[in-house]
C-alpha positions as CSV (number, residue, x, y, z in Angstrom):
1,M,29.2,62.2,26.3
2,A,26.0,60.4,27.4
3,T,24.9,60.9,31.1
4,T,25.4,57.7,33.1
5,G,25.2,56.8,36.7
6,T,23.0,55.7,39.5
7,K,19.9,57.5,40.7
8,D,21.9,59.0,43.6
9,Q,24.6,60.3,41.2
10,L,22.0,61.9,38.9
11,I,20.4,63.6,41.9
12,F,23.8,64.8,43.0
13,R,24.6,66.2,39.6
14,D,21.3,68.1,39.4
15,R,21.5,69.5,43.0
16,V,25.1,70.7,42.8
17,R,24.3,72.8,39.8
18,V,21.9,74.7,41.9
19,D,23.4,74.5,45.4
20,G,27.1,74.8,44.5
21,Y,28.2,71.5,46.1
22,N,26.7,72.5,49.5
23,D,24.0,69.7,49.7
24,L,25.5,67.3,52.2
25,E,22.8,64.7,51.8
26,A,23.5,64.6,48.0
27,L,27.2,64.3,48.7
28,E,26.7,61.4,51.1
29,G,24.5,59.6,48.6
30,F,27.1,60.2,45.9
31,N,29.9,58.7,48.0
32,R,27.9,55.6,48.8
33,A,27.3,54.8,45.2
34,P,29.8,53.0,43.0
35,L,31.0,55.1,40.1
36,H,31.0,53.8,36.5
37,G,33.0,56.2,34.4
38,I,35.6,55.8,31.8
39,L,39.0,54.4,33.0
40,A,41.6,56.9,32.0
41,P,44.1,55.1,29.7
42,Y,47.3,56.6,31.1
43,S,46.6,55.1,34.5
44,Q,47.2,51.6,33.2
45,R,50.7,52.1,31.8
46,N,52.3,52.0,35.2
47,P,51.0,49.4,37.7
48,W,52.4,51.5,40.6
49,K,50.0,54.4,39.8
50,G,46.4,54.5,40.8
51,K,43.5,54.2,38.4
52,I,41.6,57.3,37.4
53,R,38.0,57.0,36.5
54,L,36.1,60.0,35.1
55,N,33.2,61.3,33.2
56,H,32.1,64.8,32.4
57,V,31.1,65.5,36.0
58,W,33.6,63.9,38.3
59,V,37.0,62.3,38.7
60,E,37.9,59.4,41.0
61,K,41.5,58.4,42.0
62,D,41.8,54.8,43.2
63,Y,44.9,53.0,44.6
64,G,42.9,50.0,45.7
65,D,44.4,47.5,43.2
66,T,48.0,48.7,43.4
67,P,50.9,46.9,45.2
68,F,51.2,47.5,49.0
69,L,53.9,50.2,48.9
70,S,52.2,52.0,46.1
71,R,48.9,51.9,47.9
72,F,50.6,53.1,51.1
73,Y,52.1,56.1,49.2
74,G,48.8,56.6,47.3
75,E,46.8,56.9,50.5
76,I,49.2,59.5,51.8
77,S,49.1,61.5,48.5
78,L,45.3,61.3,48.4
79,H,45.1,62.6,52.0
80,R,47.3,65.5,51.1
81,E,45.2,66.3,48.0
82,A,42.0,66.1,50.0
83,V,43.3,68.5,52.7
84,A,44.5,71.0,50.0
85,L,41.1,70.8,48.1
86,K,39.2,71.4,51.3
87,R,41.3,74.4,52.1
88,L,40.7,75.8,48.5
89,R,37.0,75.3,48.5
90,G,35.2,78.1,46.7
91,I,38.1,79.1,44.4
92,E,37.0,79.0,40.8
93,G,39.5,76.9,38.7
94,V,40.2,74.3,41.4
95,P,38.4,70.9,41.6
96,V,35.8,70.6,44.4
97,H,36.5,67.9,46.9
98,L,33.6,65.4,46.9
99,G,34.8,62.8,49.4
100,R,36.9,59.8,50.3
101,P,34.5,56.9,50.7
102,K,37.5,54.7,51.4
103,S,41.1,55.4,52.3
104,H,42.3,54.5,48.8
105,L,39.7,56.6,47.0
106,L,39.4,60.3,46.4
107,R,36.5,61.9,44.5
108,M,36.4,65.4,43.1
109,T,34.7,67.4,40.4
110,R,36.2,67.4,36.9
111,V,37.3,70.7,35.5
112,P,37.3,71.1,31.7
113,G,40.3,72.2,29.6
114,I,43.5,71.1,27.8
115,P,47.1,71.6,29.1
116,P,49.0,74.5,27.7
117,D,51.6,72.2,26.1
118,K,48.8,71.3,23.7
119,L,48.5,74.9,22.6
120,K,50.5,76.7,20.0
121,R,52.1,80.1,20.6
122,G,49.4,82.7,20.1
123,E,46.6,80.4,21.4
124,L,47.1,81.3,25.0
125,S,45.9,84.9,25.5
126,E,47.6,87.3,27.9
127,S,44.3,87.8,29.7
128,C,44.1,84.0,30.4
129,F,47.7,84.0,31.6
130,H,46.9,86.9,34.0
131,R,44.0,84.9,35.3
132,L,46.3,82.0,35.9
133,Q,48.6,84.2,37.9
134,T,45.7,85.4,39.9
135,L,44.5,81.9,40.5
136,V,48.0,80.9,41.8
137,Q,47.9,84.0,44.1
138,Q,44.5,83.0,45.4
139,I,45.8,79.5,46.1
140,H,48.8,80.8,48.0
141,S,46.6,83.2,50.0
142,R,44.8,80.2,51.4
143,G,48.0,78.7,52.6
144,V,48.4,76.1,49.9
145,A,51.3,75.9,47.4
146,H,51.0,73.3,44.5
147,G,54.7,72.4,44.1
148,D,54.3,70.6,40.8
149,L,52.8,73.2,38.5
150,H,54.0,71.7,35.2
151,M,51.9,72.3,32.1
152,R,50.0,69.0,32.5
153,N,48.6,70.2,35.8
154,V,47.2,73.4,34.3
155,L,44.1,73.3,32.1
156,I,42.8,76.0,29.8
157,H,39.2,76.1,28.8
158,G,38.4,79.0,26.5
159,D,39.9,81.9,28.4
160,K,39.7,80.4,31.9
161,P,42.5,78.5,33.6
162,S,42.3,75.7,36.1
163,I,44.8,73.9,38.2
164,V,44.6,70.2,39.1
165,D,46.4,67.4,40.9
166,F,47.3,68.7,44.4
167,S,48.8,65.4,45.5
168,T,52.2,67.0,46.2
169,A,50.8,70.3,47.5
170,Y,52.1,71.8,50.7
171,V,49.5,73.1,53.1
172,R,50.5,75.6,55.8
173,G,50.6,74.0,59.3
174,R,51.9,70.6,58.1
175,L,55.4,71.1,59.6
176,P,55.0,73.8,62.3
177,L,58.7,74.2,63.1
178,L,59.7,74.6,59.4
179,D,56.3,75.7,58.1
180,K,57.4,79.1,56.8
181,N,60.5,77.8,55.0
182,F,58.8,74.9,53.4
183,F,55.8,76.9,52.2
184,R,58.2,79.5,50.6
185,I,60.0,76.7,48.8
186,F,56.8,75.4,47.3
187,Q,55.7,78.9,46.5
188,L,58.9,79.5,44.5
189,L,58.4,76.3,42.6
190,D,55.0,77.5,41.5
191,L,56.3,80.9,40.5
192,E,59.1,79.4,38.6
193,R,56.6,77.2,36.6
194,L,54.5,80.3,35.9
195,Y,57.6,82.1,34.6
196,K,58.3,79.1,32.2
197,I,54.8,79.3,30.8
198,E,55.1,83.1,30.3
199,K,58.5,82.7,28.7
200,H,57.3,80.0,26.4
201,F,54.2,81.8,25.1
202,F,55.1,85.5,25.4
203,E,58.9,85.5,25.6
204,T,58.7,87.8,28.6
205,G,58.8,87.5,32.3
206,T,61.2,87.7,35.2
207,P,62.3,84.5,36.9
208,P,61.9,84.3,40.7
209,K,65.1,84.0,42.8
210,M,65.1,80.3,43.6
211,F,66.3,78.7,46.8
212,Y,70.0,77.6,47.0
213,L,69.5,73.8,46.5
214,Y,67.5,74.4,43.4
215,R,70.2,76.7,41.9
216,L,72.9,74.1,42.8
217,V,71.0,71.3,41.1
218,K,70.6,73.5,38.0
219,R,74.3,74.2,37.9
220,I,75.2,70.5,38.1
221,Q,72.8,69.8,35.3
């Protein structure tokens, strides 16, 4: 894909390669500049969902043109994702938070890869899956649980996994009185998704013991 963008964006792109996204001046210039990437096609199918603009360097989520209730919800979800990404800064395989120039916008780095559901059995190596398990452990160790770790939110690039879309993530400290319980629920949801991936590709794995409400819903289904 051809490189596009303003002068500030190109300076930002070059600096982050060297400085690892620690150049605050470049970040400020980047967030002042309008972005002109490709509009992701799936964002337009549902008017209640925000737009997603992207190129090979960054991703921008935008709820500015959605109906009021959608924008209200979108700003909450963007805030949650921003908090989670800041907490996870420095973990390889997680997008880097770049900023929120407006309340309805969130900018982050783009991570490469394709979701596992686009892979055939045998195309996901055991070593890559073990790296995915380690990545989830690292995320949990920072006090973040994804909570929606379906295959579309996992990306595989070569033998390296990444995890994206932390809009539903739970971050420790959000609900002090119920913090431990809520975090454990979200952890279990992540582990259950990992088990499903392992079962699908390798026909092995031990399912985690899920919380009562989850087991009750599964029985009803």
